[in-house]
ROSE-4610 file (N, C-alpha, C; in Angstrom, 1 decimal, always signed):
// ROSE-4610
residu = [X/X/X/X/X/X/X/X/X/X/X/X/X/X/X/X/X/X/X/X/X/X/X/X/X/X/X/X/X/X/X/X/X/X/X/X/X/X/X/X/X/X/X/X/X/X/X/X/X/X/X/X/X/X/X/X/X/X/X/X/X/X/X/X/X/X/X/X/X/X/X/X/X/X/X/X/X/X/X/X/X/X/X/X/X/X/X/X/X/X/X/X/X/X/X/X/X/X/X/X/X/X/X/X/X/X/X/X/X/X/X/X/X/X/X/X/X/X/X/X/X/X/X/X/X/X/X/X/X/X/X/X/X/X/X/X/X/X/X/X/X/X/X/X/X/X/X/X/X/X/X/X/X/X/X/X/X/X/X/X/X/X/X/X/X/X/X/X/X/X/X]
num = [1/1/1/2/2/2/3/3/3/4/4/4/5/5/5/6/6/6/7/7/7/8/8/8/9/9/9/10/10/10/11/11/11/12/12/12/13/13/13/14/14/14/15/15/15/16/16/16/17/17/17/18/18/18/19/19/19/20/20/20/21/21/21/22/22/22/23/23/23/24/24/24/25/25/25/26/26/26/27/27/27/28/28/28/29/29/29/30/30/30/31/31/31/32/32/32/33/33/33/34/34/34/35/35/35/36/36/36/37/37/37/38/38/38/39/39/39/40/40/40/41/41/41/42/42/42/43/43/43/44/44/44/45/45/45/46/46/46/47/47/47/48/48/48/49/49/49/50/50/50/51/51/51/52/52/52/53/53/53/54/54/54/55/55/55/56/56/56/57/57/57]
x = [-7.9/-7.8/-8.5/-9.6/-10.4/-9.5/-8.7/-7.9/-6.9/-6.3/-5.4/-6.0/-7.3/-8.0/-8.4/-8.7/-9.1/-7.9/-6.7/-5.5/-5.1/-5.2/-4.9/-5.8/-7.1/-8.0/-7.8/-7.5/-7.2/-5.9/-4.9/-3.7/-3.9/-4.7/-5.0/-5.8/-6.7/-7.6/-7.0/-6.3/-5.9/-4.4/-3.6/-2.2/-1.4/-0.2/+0.7/+0.9/+1.2/+1.4/+0.2/-1.0/-2.1/-2.4/-2.2/-2.4/-1.3/+0.0/+1.0/+0.8/+0.4/+0.1/-1.0/-2.1/-3.1/-2.7/-1.9/-1.4/-0.5/+0.4/+1.3/+0.5/-0.5/-1.3/-2.0/-2.6/-3.3/-2.3/-1.2/-0.2/+0.4/+0.7/+1.3/+0.3/-1.0/-2.0/-1.8/-1.7/-1.5/-0.3/+0.8/+2.1/+1.9/+1.2/+1.0/+0.2/-0.8/-1.6/-0.8/+0.1/+0.9/+1.9/+2.5/+3.4/+2.6/+1.4/+0.6/+0.3/+0.0/-0.2/+1.1/+2.2/+3.5/+3.8/+3.6/+3.9/+3.0/+1.7/+0.8/+1.2/+1.7/+2.1/+3.4/+4.3/+5.5/+5.2/+4.2/+3.8/+3.2/+2.4/+1.8/+2.9/+3.9/+4.9/+5.8/+6.1/+6.9/+6.1/+4.8/+4.0/+4.0/+3.9/+3.9/+5.2/+6.3/+7.6/+7.8/+7.4/+7.6/+6.7/+5.5/+4.6/+5.2/+5.8/+6.4/+7.6/+8.4/+9.7/+9.4/+8.3/+8.0/+7.0/+6.7/+5.8/+6.4/+5.6/+6.0/+5.9/+7.0/+6.9/+6.0]
y = [-26.0/-26.9/-26.3/-25.6/-25.0/-23.9/-23.2/-22.1/-22.7/-23.8/-24.5/-24.9/-25.4/-25.8/-24.6/-23.5/-22.2/-21.7/-21.6/-21.1/-22.1/-23.4/-24.3/-24.1/-23.9/-23.7/-22.4/-21.4/-20.1/-20.2/-20.9/-21.0/-21.8/-22.8/-23.6/-22.8/-22.0/-21.3/-20.0/-19.3/-17.9/-17.8/-18.7/-18.7/-18.1/-18.5/-18.1/-16.6/-15.8/-14.4/-13.6/-14.0/-13.3/-13.6/-14.8/-15.2/-14.5/-14.5/-13.9/-12.4/-11.7/-10.3/-10.0/-10.8/-10.6/-10.8/-11.8/-12.1/-10.9/-10.4/-9.4/-8.1/-7.8/-6.6/-6.6/-7.8/-7.9/-7.8/-8.4/-8.4/-7.0/-6.3/-5.0/-3.8/-4.1/-3.0/-2.3/-3.0/-2.4/-1.6/-2.1/-1.3/+0.0/+0.0/+1.2/+2.2/+1.7/+2.6/+3.3/+2.5/+3.0/+4.1/+3.8/+4.8/+6.0/+5.9/+7.1/+7.9/+7.3/+8.0/+8.7/+8.1/+8.7/+9.9/+9.8/+10.9/+12.1/+11.8/+12.9/+13.6/+12.8/+13.4/+14.2/+13.7/+14.5/+15.8/+15.8/+17.0/+18.0/+17.5/+18.4/+19.0/+18.2/+18.6/+19.7/+19.4/+20.4/+21.7/+21.6/+22.8/+23.6/+23.0/+23.6/+24.3/+23.6/+24.2/+25.4/+25.3/+26.4/+27.6/+27.4/+28.4/+29.1/+28.3/+28.9/+29.7/+29.3/+30.0/+31.3/+31.4/+32.6/+33.5/+33.3/+34.2/+35.6/+36.6/+38.0/+38.3/+38.9/+39.3/+40.5]
z = [+4.2/+3.1/+1.8/+2.1/+1.0/+0.3/+1.1/+0.4/-0.5/-0.2/-1.1/-2.4/-2.3/-3.5/-4.3/-3.6/-4.3/-5.1/-4.4/-5.1/-6.2/-6.1/-7.1/-8.3/-8.0/-9.1/-9.8/-9.1/-9.7/-10.6/-10.0/-10.7/-12.1/-12.0/-13.2/-14.3/-13.8/-14.7/-15.2/-14.4/-14.7/-15.1/-14.6/-14.9/-13.8/-13.7/-12.6/-12.5/-13.6/-13.5/-12.9/-13.3/-12.7/-11.3/-10.9/-9.5/-8.6/-9.1/-8.4/-8.2/-9.3/-9.2/-8.2/-8.2/-7.2/-5.8/-5.6/-4.2/-3.7/-4.6/-4.2/-3.9/-4.8/-4.5/-3.2/-2.9/-1.6/-0.4/-0.6/+0.5/+0.8/-0.3/-0.1/+0.1/+0.0/+0.1/+1.5/+2.5/+3.9/+4.0/+3.4/+3.4/+2.6/+1.5/+0.7/+1.5/+2.2/+3.0/+4.1/+4.7/+5.8/+5.2/+4.0/+3.4/+3.0/+2.5/+2.2/+3.4/+4.5/+5.7/+6.2/+6.1/+6.5/+5.6/+4.4/+3.4/+3.8/+4.1/+4.5/+5.7/+6.7/+8.0/+7.8/+6.9/+6.6/+5.9/+5.0/+4.3/+5.3/+6.2/+7.2/+8.1/+8.5/+9.4/+8.7/+7.4/+6.6/+6.5/+6.2/+6.1/+7.4/+8.5/+9.8/+10.1/+9.8/+10.0/+9.1/+7.8/+6.9/+7.4/+7.9/+8.3/+9.6/+10.5/+11.7/+11.4/+10.4/+10.1/+9.3/+8.7/+7.9/+8.5/+9.8/+10.5/+10.6/+10.5/+10.7/+12.1/+12.7/+14.2/+14.4]
């Protein structure tokens, strides 16, 4: 119940666009972290493949 009052108070004081932006940033933060991790893993995998393909016998 307190969360509803908090969101209503924020909405009244700050305005809809600011509250919506804050909500979306908090909600998508975890997904952004997961994507960053996946990109890092892909970079490492590509680097390893490139290194193995260019080894001198």
